[in-house]
C-alpha positions as a LaTeX table, in Angstrom:
\begin{tabular}{lrrr}
\hline
Residue & $x$ (\AA) & $y$ (\AA) & $z$ (\AA) \\
\hline
Met1 & $-51.20$ & 115.61 & $-116.92$ \\
Glu2 & $-49.33$ & 118.41 & $-117.97$ \\
Ala3 & $-48.85$ & 117.32 & $-121.60$ \\
Phe4 & $-52.46$ & 117.76 & $-122.41$ \\
Ser5 & $-54.65$ & 120.75 & $-123.29$ \\
Gln6 & $-56.79$ & 122.19 & $-120.44$ \\
Asn7 & $-59.74$ & 122.14 & $-122.74$ \\
Met8 & $-59.62$ & 118.34 & $-123.20$ \\
Asp9 & $-61.46$ & 116.14 & $-120.68$ \\
Lys10 & $-59.02$ & 114.06 & $-118.61$ \\
Ser11 & $-60.52$ & 110.71 & $-119.72$ \\
Val12 & $-60.16$ & 111.67 & $-123.40$ \\
Ala13 & $-56.52$ & 112.71 & $-122.75$ \\
Glu14 & $-55.74$ & 109.45 & $-120.93$ \\
Arg15 & $-57.38$ & 107.65 & $-123.91$ \\
Ile16 & $-55.04$ & 109.21 & $-126.29$ \\
Gln17 & $-51.96$ & 108.63 & $-124.16$ \\
Met18 & $-52.88$ & 104.95 & $-123.96$ \\
Leu19 & $-53.58$ & 104.47 & $-127.70$ \\
Ala20 & $-50.29$ & 106.40 & $-128.48$ \\
Arg21 & $-48.33$ & 104.08 & $-126.22$ \\
Glu22 & $-50.05$ & 100.93 & $-127.85$ \\
Gly23 & $-48.62$ & 102.08 & $-131.24$ \\
Ile24 & $-51.85$ & 103.81 & $-132.59$ \\
Thr25 & $-50.14$ & 107.18 & $-133.71$ \\
Ser26 & $-52.19$ & 108.18 & $-136.80$ \\
Ala27 & $-54.34$ & 111.10 & $-135.73$ \\
Ser28 & $-57.19$ & 110.07 & $-137.98$ \\
Asp29 & $-57.22$ & 106.45 & $-136.35$ \\
Val30 & $-57.15$ & 107.89 & $-132.87$ \\
Lys31 & $-59.88$ & 110.27 & $-133.74$ \\
Lys32 & $-62.26$ & 107.30 & $-134.78$ \\
Cys33 & $-61.23$ & 105.46 & $-131.72$ \\
Leu34 & $-62.11$ & 108.55 & $-129.58$ \\
His35 & $-65.48$ & 108.81 & $-131.21$ \\
Tyr36 & $-66.46$ & 105.27 & $-130.35$ \\
Tyr37 & $-64.97$ & 105.68 & $-126.76$ \\
Val38 & $-67.03$ & 108.97 & $-126.00$ \\
His39 & $-70.29$ & 107.55 & $-127.51$ \\
Asp40 & $-70.16$ & 103.90 & $-126.22$ \\
Val41 & $-68.13$ & 104.09 & $-123.17$ \\
Leu42 & $-68.10$ & 107.37 & $-121.36$ \\
Phe43 & $-71.64$ & 108.31 & $-122.52$ \\
Ala44 & $-73.20$ & 104.94 & $-122.90$ \\
Asn45 & $-76.93$ & 105.36 & $-122.04$ \\
Lys46 & $-76.42$ & 109.07 & $-121.49$ \\
Glu47 & $-77.07$ & 112.13 & $-123.31$ \\
Lys48 & $-74.05$ & 112.62 & $-125.78$ \\
Pro49 & $-72.05$ & 115.75 & $-125.99$ \\
Asp50 & $-72.22$ & 117.99 & $-128.89$ \\
Ser51 & $-69.94$ & 116.89 & $-131.69$ \\
Ser52 & $-68.50$ & 120.50 & $-131.68$ \\
Cys53 & $-67.40$ & 120.19 & $-128.04$ \\
Arg54 & $-63.51$ & 119.89 & $-128.11$ \\
Ala55 & $-63.48$ & 118.65 & $-124.61$ \\
Phe56 & $-64.69$ & 115.39 & $-125.75$ \\
Phe57 & $-64.07$ & 115.64 & $-129.59$ \\
Pro58 & $-60.70$ & 117.37 & $-129.93$ \\
Thr59 & $-59.63$ & 118.62 & $-133.40$ \\
His60 & $-57.13$ & 116.68 & $-135.74$ \\
Arg61 & $-54.43$ & 119.21 & $-134.52$ \\
Asp62 & $-55.23$ & 118.61 & $-130.84$ \\
Ile63 & $-54.99$ & 115.08 & $-131.14$ \\
Ser64 & $-51.61$ & 115.22 & $-132.99$ \\
Asn65 & $-50.26$ & 117.73 & $-130.41$ \\
Gln66 & $-51.01$ & 115.20 & $-127.72$ \\
Ile67 & $-49.75$ & 112.07 & $-129.49$ \\
Gln68 & $-46.43$ & 114.15 & $-130.21$ \\
Ala69 & $-46.13$ & 115.19 & $-126.71$ \\
Val70 & $-46.42$ & 111.50 & $-125.34$ \\
Leu71 & $-44.02$ & 110.20 & $-127.94$ \\
Lys72 & $-41.37$ & 112.93 & $-127.23$ \\
Lys73 & $-41.81$ & 112.47 & $-123.48$ \\
Asp74 & $-41.28$ & 108.62 & $-123.59$ \\
Arg75 & $-38.59$ & 108.30 & $-126.36$ \\
Phe76 & $-35.89$ & 110.90 & $-125.77$ \\
Ser77 & $-32.92$ & 111.02 & $-123.28$ \\
Thr78 & $-29.86$ & 112.38 & $-124.79$ \\
Val79 & $-27.69$ & 111.86 & $-121.61$ \\
Asp80 & $-28.67$ & 108.10 & $-121.41$ \\
Gln81 & $-27.65$ & 107.53 & $-125.12$ \\
Glu82 & $-24.26$ & 109.07 & $-124.32$ \\
Asn83 & $-23.80$ & 106.67 & $-121.31$ \\
Ala84 & $-24.81$ & 103.84 & $-123.52$ \\
Arg85 & $-22.14$ & 104.68 & $-126.01$ \\
Ile86 & $-19.65$ & 104.74 & $-123.18$ \\
Leu87 & $-20.72$ & 101.35 & $-122.16$ \\
Ile88 & $-20.63$ & 99.97 & $-125.69$ \\
Glu89 & $-16.84$ & 100.89 & $-125.91$ \\
Lys90 & $-16.24$ & 99.01 & $-122.73$ \\
Ile91 & $-18.09$ & 95.92 & $-124.29$ \\
Arg92 & $-16.12$ & 96.11 & $-127.37$ \\
Gly93 & $-12.90$ & 95.70 & $-125.38$ \\
Glu94 & $-14.27$ & 92.86 & $-123.24$ \\
Gln95 & $-15.87$ & 91.05 & $-126.36$ \\
Pro96 & $-13.65$ & 91.88 & $-129.33$ \\
Glu97 & $-15.43$ & 88.90 & $-131.41$ \\
Ser98 & $-18.91$ & 90.38 & $-130.95$ \\
Ser99 & $-20.48$ & 92.89 & $-133.34$ \\
Leu100 & $-21.81$ & 96.10 & $-131.88$ \\
Ser101 & $-23.26$ & 99.09 & $-133.37$ \\
Ile102 & $-24.61$ & 102.32 & $-131.80$ \\
Gly103 & $-24.98$ & 105.63 & $-133.22$ \\
Arg104 & $-27.15$ & 107.94 & $-135.50$ \\
Met105 & $-29.65$ & 106.24 & $-137.94$ \\
Gln106 & $-29.64$ & 107.46 & $-141.43$ \\
His107 & $-32.32$ & 109.93 & $-141.96$ \\
Ala108 & $-35.74$ & 108.43 & $-142.94$ \\
Ala109 & $-36.21$ & 110.40 & $-146.19$ \\
Ser110 & $-32.74$ & 109.27 & $-147.62$ \\
Trp111 & $-33.27$ & 105.57 & $-146.47$ \\
Val112 & $-36.59$ & 105.55 & $-148.02$ \\
Ala113 & $-35.94$ & 107.09 & $-151.20$ \\
Ala114 & $-32.98$ & 104.53 & $-151.57$ \\
Thr115 & $-35.03$ & 101.44 & $-150.94$ \\
Gln116 & $-38.60$ & 102.02 & $-151.80$ \\
Thr117 & $-38.68$ & 100.96 & $-155.40$ \\
Thr118 & $-38.11$ & 97.33 & $-154.41$ \\
Trp119 & $-40.42$ & 96.83 & $-151.53$ \\
Lys120 & $-43.23$ & 98.86 & $-152.82$ \\
Arg121 & $-43.57$ & 96.12 & $-155.77$ \\
Thr122 & $-43.55$ & 93.31 & $-153.40$ \\
Leu123 & $-45.92$ & 94.49 & $-150.46$ \\
Pro124 & $-49.69$ & 93.83 & $-150.42$ \\
Ala125 & $-51.44$ & 97.21 & $-151.29$ \\
Ser126 & $-52.89$ & 97.69 & $-147.96$ \\
Val127 & $-49.54$ & 97.53 & $-146.35$ \\
Lys128 & $-47.98$ & 99.94 & $-148.85$ \\
Thr129 & $-50.83$ & 102.48 & $-148.13$ \\
Arg130 & $-50.48$ & 102.26 & $-144.45$ \\
Cys131 & $-46.88$ & 102.52 & $-144.43$ \\
Ser132 & $-47.05$ & 105.86 & $-146.35$ \\
Asp133 & $-49.52$ & 107.29 & $-144.14$ \\
Ser134 & $-48.46$ & 111.10 & $-143.70$ \\
Asp135 & $-51.21$ & 111.30 & $-140.98$ \\
Asn136 & $-48.94$ & 109.16 & $-138.62$ \\
Val137 & $-47.54$ & 111.38 & $-135.85$ \\
Glu138 & $-44.88$ & 108.97 & $-134.98$ \\
Glu139 & $-43.66$ & 108.81 & $-138.50$ \\
Asp140 & $-43.47$ & 112.62 & $-138.66$ \\
Ile141 & $-41.43$ & 112.60 & $-135.51$ \\
Ala142 & $-39.06$ & 110.03 & $-136.63$ \\
Ser143 & $-38.46$ & 111.68 & $-140.00$ \\
Glu144 & $-37.67$ & 114.86 & $-138.39$ \\
Cys145 & $-35.04$ & 113.38 & $-136.00$ \\
Glu146 & $-31.46$ & 113.97 & $-137.13$ \\
Asp147 & $-30.09$ & 111.83 & $-134.07$ \\
Thr148 & $-32.17$ & 108.67 & $-133.99$ \\
Leu149 & $-31.02$ & 105.78 & $-131.81$ \\
Leu150 & $-29.86$ & 102.50 & $-133.44$ \\
Phe151 & $-28.25$ & 99.73 & $-131.32$ \\
Cys152 & $-27.42$ & 96.37 & $-132.76$ \\
Phe153 & $-25.50$ & 93.50 & $-131.04$ \\
Gln154 & $-24.60$ & 90.03 & $-132.01$ \\
Thr155 & $-21.90$ & 87.66 & $-130.32$ \\
Lys156 & $-19.76$ & 85.38 & $-132.30$ \\
Phe157 & $-22.00$ & 82.55 & $-131.18$ \\
Met158 & $-25.30$ & 84.25 & $-132.14$ \\
Arg159 & $-23.85$ & 84.98 & $-135.46$ \\
Ser160 & $-23.13$ & 81.24 & $-135.83$ \\
Met161 & $-26.57$ & 80.51 & $-134.72$ \\
Leu162 & $-28.12$ & 82.78 & $-137.60$ \\
Lys163 & $-25.87$ & 81.45 & $-140.22$ \\
Lys164 & $-26.70$ & 77.77 & $-139.21$ \\
Tyr165 & $-30.31$ & 77.98 & $-138.60$ \\
Gly166 & $-31.44$ & 81.29 & $-139.95$ \\
Gly167 & $-31.53$ & 80.28 & $-143.57$ \\
Ser168 & $-35.15$ & 78.70 & $-143.39$ \\
Val169 & $-37.12$ & 80.70 & $-140.69$ \\
Val170 & $-36.22$ & 83.61 & $-138.64$ \\
Cys171 & $-38.86$ & 85.07 & $-136.09$ \\
Leu172 & $-38.80$ & 88.80 & $-135.43$ \\
Asp173 & $-40.67$ & 90.43 & $-132.39$ \\
Ala174 & $-40.29$ & 93.43 & $-130.15$ \\
Thr175 & $-40.57$ & 93.48 & $-126.47$ \\
His176 & $-41.99$ & 96.74 & $-124.93$ \\
Lys177 & $-41.80$ & 98.44 & $-121.70$ \\
Thr178 & $-38.21$ & 97.28 & $-120.97$ \\
Ser179 & $-36.96$ & 100.77 & $-120.17$ \\
Asp180 & $-38.66$ & 103.96 & $-119.07$ \\
Tyr181 & $-38.09$ & 105.53 & $-122.47$ \\
Ala182 & $-40.60$ & 102.92 & $-124.24$ \\
Leu183 & $-37.86$ & 101.89 & $-126.46$ \\
Pro184 & $-38.67$ & 98.69 & $-128.28$ \\
Leu185 & $-36.12$ & 95.86 & $-127.77$ \\
Phe186 & $-36.19$ & 93.48 & $-130.80$ \\
Leu187 & $-35.13$ & 89.89 & $-130.93$ \\
Leu188 & $-34.06$ & 87.90 & $-134.05$ \\
Val189 & $-34.79$ & 84.23 & $-133.03$ \\
Val190 & $-34.07$ & 80.98 & $-134.74$ \\
Lys191 & $-35.15$ & 77.44 & $-133.95$ \\
Thr192 & $-32.46$ & 74.94 & $-133.05$ \\
Pro193 & $-32.80$ & 71.30 & $-132.31$ \\
Ser194 & $-32.66$ & 72.31 & $-128.57$ \\
Gly195 & $-35.36$ & 75.09 & $-128.90$ \\
Tyr196 & $-35.46$ & 78.65 & $-129.91$ \\
Thr197 & $-32.49$ & 80.95 & $-129.22$ \\
Pro198 & $-31.78$ & 84.69 & $-129.91$ \\
Ala199 & $-29.55$ & 85.24 & $-132.92$ \\
Gly200 & $-29.60$ & 88.96 & $-132.86$ \\
Val201 & $-30.67$ & 92.02 & $-130.70$ \\
Phe202 & $-31.58$ & 95.48 & $-131.62$ \\
Ile203 & $-32.98$ & 98.59 & $-130.02$ \\
Ile204 & $-34.41$ & 101.41 & $-131.97$ \\
Gln205 & $-36.18$ & 104.73 & $-130.98$ \\
Phe206 & $-39.09$ & 104.30 & $-133.19$ \\
Glu207 & $-41.00$ & 101.10 & $-134.16$ \\
Met208 & $-41.19$ & 102.43 & $-137.82$ \\
Ala209 & $-40.42$ & 100.59 & $-141.09$ \\
His210 & $-37.41$ & 102.53 & $-142.07$ \\
Cys211 & $-35.95$ & 102.30 & $-138.49$ \\
Ile212 & $-36.43$ & 98.49 & $-138.45$ \\
Ala213 & $-35.02$ & 98.09 & $-141.92$ \\
Gln214 & $-31.68$ & 99.96 & $-141.08$ \\
Ala215 & $-31.35$ & 97.46 & $-138.11$ \\
Leu216 & $-32.01$ & 94.47 & $-140.14$ \\
Asp217 & $-29.54$ & 95.84 & $-142.93$ \\
Val218 & $-26.73$ & 95.92 & $-140.30$ \\
Phe219 & $-27.35$ & 92.07 & $-139.34$ \\
Lys220 & $-27.26$ & 91.37 & $-143.18$ \\
Gln221 & $-23.99$ & 92.90 & $-143.60$ \\
Trp222 & $-22.70$ & 91.36 & $-140.47$ \\
Cys223 & $-23.72$ & 87.86 & $-141.69$ \\
Asp224 & $-22.33$ & 87.89 & $-145.27$ \\
Asn225 & $-25.78$ & 89.08 & $-147.01$ \\
Trp226 & $-27.68$ & 86.30 & $-145.13$ \\
Ser227 & $-31.27$ & 86.06 & $-146.45$ \\
Pro228 & $-33.89$ & 83.77 & $-144.81$ \\
Gln229 & $-36.66$ & 82.07 & $-146.87$ \\
Tyr230 & $-39.24$ & 82.73 & $-144.42$ \\
Trp231 & $-40.06$ & 85.44 & $-141.81$ \\
Met232 & $-42.44$ & 84.97 & $-138.81$ \\
Val233 & $-43.78$ & 88.23 & $-137.43$ \\
Asp234 & $-46.91$ & 89.60 & $-135.45$ \\
Tyr235 & $-49.54$ & 91.74 & $-137.45$ \\
Ser236 & $-47.07$ & 94.77 & $-137.79$ \\
Lys237 & $-47.01$ & 96.59 & $-141.09$ \\
Ala238 & $-43.70$ & 98.31 & $-139.90$ \\
Lys239 & $-42.17$ & 95.11 & $-139.50$ \\
Met240 & $-43.49$ & 93.53 & $-142.78$ \\
Ser241 & $-42.50$ & 96.65 & $-144.69$ \\
Ala242 & $-38.96$ & 96.72 & $-143.27$ \\
Ile243 & $-38.39$ & 92.99 & $-143.97$ \\
Lys244 & $-39.48$ & 93.48 & $-147.80$ \\
Gln245 & $-37.06$ & 96.51 & $-147.99$ \\
Val246 & $-34.03$ & 94.39 & $-146.89$ \\
Phe247 & $-35.04$ & 90.98 & $-147.76$ \\
Pro248 & $-37.29$ & 91.25 & $-150.98$ \\
Glu249 & $-36.96$ & 87.65 & $-151.81$ \\
Ser250 & $-38.27$ & 86.31 & $-148.39$ \\
Gln251 & $-41.81$ & 85.28 & $-147.69$ \\
Ile252 & $-43.64$ & 86.65 & $-144.67$ \\
Ser253 & $-46.16$ & 85.00 & $-142.48$ \\
Ile254 & $-48.15$ & 86.43 & $-139.58$ \\
Cys255 & $-47.89$ & 84.33 & $-136.46$ \\
Asp256 & $-50.95$ & 82.36 & $-135.49$ \\
Phe257 & $-50.51$ & 83.16 & $-131.86$ \\
His258 & $-50.26$ & 86.89 & $-132.42$ \\
Arg259 & $-53.31$ & 86.74 & $-134.83$ \\
Leu260 & $-55.52$ & 85.17 & $-132.40$ \\
Gln261 & $-54.30$ & 87.39 & $-129.54$ \\
Ala262 & $-55.23$ & 90.46 & $-131.72$ \\
Trp263 & $-58.59$ & 89.11 & $-132.62$ \\
Gln264 & $-59.45$ & 88.32 & $-128.94$ \\
Arg265 & $-58.51$ & 91.78 & $-127.78$ \\
Trp266 & $-60.46$ & 93.55 & $-130.54$ \\
Leu267 & $-63.57$ & 91.54 & $-129.99$ \\
Arg268 & $-63.49$ & 92.22 & $-126.20$ \\
Arg269 & $-63.14$ & 95.89 & $-126.44$ \\
Lys270 & $-66.68$ & 97.45 & $-125.17$ \\
Glu271 & $-66.57$ & 100.23 & $-128.01$ \\
Asn272 & $-66.71$ & 97.37 & $-130.61$ \\
Asn273 & $-69.84$ & 96.16 & $-129.46$ \\
Ile274 & $-69.65$ & 92.51 & $-130.18$ \\
Ser275 & $-72.57$ & 90.53 & $-128.59$ \\
Asp276 & $-70.71$ & 87.22 & $-128.49$ \\
Pro277 & $-67.07$ & 87.49 & $-128.71$ \\
Asp278 & $-66.42$ & 83.81 & $-128.61$ \\
Glu279 & $-68.84$ & 82.85 & $-131.39$ \\
Ala280 & $-67.45$ & 85.69 & $-133.68$ \\
Leu281 & $-63.94$ & 84.24 & $-132.94$ \\
Arg282 & $-65.00$ & 80.82 & $-133.79$ \\
Leu283 & $-66.19$ & 82.02 & $-137.28$ \\
Met284 & $-62.93$ & 84.01 & $-137.87$ \\
Lys285 & $-61.03$ & 80.72 & $-137.04$ \\
His286 & $-62.85$ & 78.92 & $-139.57$ \\
Val287 & $-61.69$ & 81.50 & $-142.39$ \\
Ala288 & $-57.96$ & 81.12 & $-140.95$ \\
Ser289 & $-58.06$ & 77.26 & $-141.19$ \\
Ala290 & $-59.42$ & 76.96 & $-144.62$ \\
Ser291 & $-57.05$ & 74.59 & $-146.56$ \\
Asn292 & $-58.31$ & 75.37 & $-150.06$ \\
Gln293 & $-60.11$ & 78.07 & $-151.95$ \\
His294 & $-63.49$ & 76.56 & $-151.64$ \\
Asp295 & $-63.35$ & 76.17 & $-147.95$ \\
Phe296 & $-62.07$ & 79.74 & $-147.71$ \\
Asp297 & $-64.96$ & 80.97 & $-149.74$ \\
Lys298 & $-67.47$ & 79.06 & $-147.79$ \\
Ala299 & $-65.98$ & 80.27 & $-144.33$ \\
Val300 & $-66.01$ & 83.84 & $-145.46$ \\
Glu301 & $-69.65$ & 83.40 & $-146.77$ \\
Val302 & $-70.84$ & 82.09 & $-143.44$ \\
Leu303 & $-69.08$ & 85.02 & $-141.59$ \\
Val304 & $-70.73$ & 87.52 & $-144.13$ \\
Asp305 & $-74.22$ & 86.00 & $-143.34$ \\
Ser306 & $-73.75$ & 86.28 & $-139.57$ \\
Glu307 & $-75.05$ & 88.92 & $-137.29$ \\
Tyr308 & $-71.42$ & 90.20 & $-136.73$ \\
Trp309 & $-71.06$ & 91.31 & $-140.33$ \\
Lys310 & $-73.88$ & 93.73 & $-139.78$ \\
Asn311 & $-71.65$ & 95.57 & $-137.26$ \\
Glu312 & $-69.87$ & 98.20 & $-139.27$ \\
Arg313 & $-66.84$ & 98.27 & $-137.03$ \\
Phe314 & $-66.30$ & 94.51 & $-137.26$ \\
Arg315 & $-66.84$ & 94.41 & $-140.94$ \\
Ser316 & $-64.40$ & 97.13 & $-141.48$ \\
Tyr317 & $-61.89$ & 95.62 & $-139.17$ \\
Phe318 & $-61.87$ & 92.20 & $-140.76$ \\
Glu319 & $-62.13$ & 93.34 & $-144.49$ \\
Gln320 & $-59.61$ & 96.28 & $-144.29$ \\
Val321 & $-57.10$ & 94.97 & $-141.56$ \\
Trp322 & $-57.12$ & 91.06 & $-142.20$ \\
Leu323 & $-58.77$ & 90.08 & $-145.50$ \\
Ser324 & $-56.65$ & 92.58 & $-147.28$ \\
Val325 & $-53.47$ & 90.44 & $-146.23$ \\
Lys326 & $-55.20$ & 87.07 & $-146.18$ \\
Glu327 & $-52.01$ & 85.49 & $-148.00$ \\
Leu328 & $-50.08$ & 86.01 & $-144.93$ \\
Trp329 & $-52.24$ & 84.20 & $-142.48$ \\
Val330 & $-55.00$ & 81.82 & $-144.04$ \\
Met331 & $-53.78$ & 78.34 & $-144.22$ \\
Ser332 & $-54.61$ & 77.86 & $-148.07$ \\
Tyr333 & $-52.08$ & 80.48 & $-148.90$ \\
Arg334 & $-49.34$ & 79.25 & $-146.95$ \\
Leu335 & $-49.16$ & 75.49 & $-146.90$ \\
Glu336 & $-45.46$ & 75.32 & $-147.73$ \\
Phe337 & $-44.78$ & 77.62 & $-144.90$ \\
Asp338 & $-46.73$ & 75.69 & $-142.33$ \\
Val339 & $-44.50$ & 72.67 & $-142.97$ \\
Val340 & $-41.64$ & 74.67 & $-141.63$ \\
Leu341 & $-43.32$ & 76.74 & $-138.91$ \\
Thr342 & $-46.73$ & 77.80 & $-137.89$ \\
Thr343 & $-46.18$ & 79.97 & $-134.89$ \\
Asn344 & $-43.53$ & 82.14 & $-133.19$ \\
Asn345 & $-44.89$ & 81.61 & $-129.80$ \\
Gly346 & $-41.28$ & 80.28 & $-129.12$ \\
Ile347 & $-40.14$ & 83.86 & $-129.24$ \\
Gln348 & $-42.94$ & 85.05 & $-127.14$ \\
Ala349 & $-41.36$ & 82.63 & $-124.48$ \\
Gln350 & $-38.05$ & 84.35 & $-125.05$ \\
Asn351 & $-39.68$ & 87.74 & $-124.45$ \\
Arg352 & $-41.45$ & 86.57 & $-121.25$ \\
Val353 & $-38.17$ & 85.11 & $-119.88$ \\
Leu354 & $-36.44$ & 88.53 & $-120.85$ \\
Lys355 & $-39.00$ & 90.77 & $-119.10$ \\
Ala356 & $-39.87$ & 88.58 & $-116.08$ \\
Gln357 & $-36.39$ & 87.44 & $-115.02$ \\
Tyr358 & $-33.92$ & 89.94 & $-116.58$ \\
Val359 & $-35.51$ & 93.46 & $-117.12$ \\
Lys360 & $-38.02$ & 93.52 & $-114.29$ \\
Ser361 & $-36.87$ & 96.37 & $-112.10$ \\
Ser362 & $-37.10$ & 96.20 & $-108.47$ \\
Ser363 & $-36.85$ & 99.98 & $-108.03$ \\
Gly364 & $-35.84$ & 103.24 & $-109.59$ \\
Lys365 & $-35.32$ & 104.17 & $-113.35$ \\
Arg366 & $-34.65$ & 101.44 & $-116.11$ \\
Ser367 & $-32.13$ & 103.25 & $-118.35$ \\
Leu368 & $-31.04$ & 102.30 & $-121.72$ \\
Thr369 & $-27.62$ & 101.84 & $-120.24$ \\
Ser370 & $-29.05$ & 99.22 & $-117.64$ \\
Leu371 & $-31.02$ & 97.56 & $-120.45$ \\
Ile372 & $-27.99$ & 96.94 & $-122.68$ \\
Met373 & $-25.93$ & 95.74 & $-119.52$ \\
Thr374 & $-28.74$ & 93.22 & $-118.60$ \\
Val375 & $-29.16$ & 91.83 & $-122.13$ \\
Val376 & $-25.36$ & 91.60 & $-123.03$ \\
His377 & $-24.19$ & 90.42 & $-119.52$ \\
Gly378 & $-27.23$ & 88.47 & $-118.29$ \\
Tyr379 & $-29.79$ & 87.34 & $-120.77$ \\
Leu380 & $-27.67$ & 86.28 & $-123.73$ \\
Pro381 & $-24.87$ & 84.45 & $-121.84$ \\
Asp382 & $-27.60$ & 82.41 & $-119.93$ \\
Lys383 & $-29.45$ & 81.51 & $-123.25$ \\
Lys384 & $-26.07$ & 80.43 & $-124.83$ \\
Ser385 & $-25.43$ & 78.00 & $-121.91$ \\
Glu386 & $-28.88$ & 76.47 & $-122.82$ \\
Ile387 & $-27.58$ & 75.25 & $-126.32$ \\
Pro388 & $-25.44$ & 72.03 & $-126.07$ \\
\hline
\end{tabular}
C-alpha cells in the first residue's frame, strides 16, 4: 500500500482507507474511529500499545495525508474526462432535444459565498456545523480544485416527468462504485402512477454540498425554476445542505429505509460494543414512530433509562447525529409529509437495477466514458420504455 506511511501499521492504514471510501473524511472523526478500532478490535483482550505509538495512533497530520492520498488516487483521471467531453458532443448530435452539461464546476469558495446566507438560515444547527467543518479533508481537496467534474443529463422525456410529477416529492440518492474512480452517480427520481422513474442524472467528483448544489441548480434552470415541495434523502448532510442552498422553500425528510439501514450497521459494529443490537434497535424504532410529542418524550425517556444509554458511544451517536435532526425523521414532526411518501426505497430499487444489470463490469476498467454510455444508451432508454 504505497500511499501509506511506512511507520503506520498495515491494519490501521487499511482502516483509514476504508473509512475514507465510506465518506468519513474528517481527520478528527477518523482519529476517533481508529481509537476504538485499535482498543476494541485489534487489541481486544490484549495489552494496548502506548498512545504515543504512531504505528497505531497516527497524528492528525498523518491521518489527513492518508485520506488525501486515497481520495486523489480514486477521484482523478484527466484523460478520461477529456474522452467523456468528446462523447458528450456526440450525444448532443444524436439527441438534440436532450439537455447535457459537462465541464468545470464553479470554485467552491465563490459558490458558497454567493449562496450561504439563505441556506444557513434554514438548516438545523447540527447540519450547518458539520457542513462548515474545516477538518474535512475531502472538502479541502474539493475547494482547492479548479477543474472539478460536473456532468448533468436529462432527456426531453425525463424533463417532462420532472415537471409533471416532481412538484410534490423528489427523491435524491447517489450510487457508488459505478466506475474505477469512485465517482458518485446521482439520480433524481419521481413517483409516477406506474412506479418510480429517473428524471435527472448527474455525476460529480466530490460528494460535497457545494458540488451537489451546483448540479441541482443546473436542473432547476433546465426546468424553468422548478421547485419541489418535498425532498426525500438518506442521512447525508451534504445532500441536505445542497437542497437548502438551491431550494430554500422545500422541506426535507430522511428516508425510513436508509435510517434503519444506518442504525443497523452502526449497532453491529464491534467497536461500538452494543450487547443486544436488536433490542437497541427496537427502542430506537419506538422513538421514530412516535406520532405526538407525549409519545416521543416517553420513547426517549425509555431509551435514556436503558442500559444502552450508559454506553458513551451510543449516547453520543444518537444525541448528536439523530436527535439533533429529529424533525427530519420522527413521525410526529412530519405527519403531512408521510401522507405523500414515507420512504425512498423505490430509488434504491432503481440503484440496484442500475448497478446489477447495467454498470456491472465483466472485466477491465469501468471508465467515466463507459459509465456515461451505459446510462445514456442503456439504462435510461429502458426505464422510459417501462412508462406507458
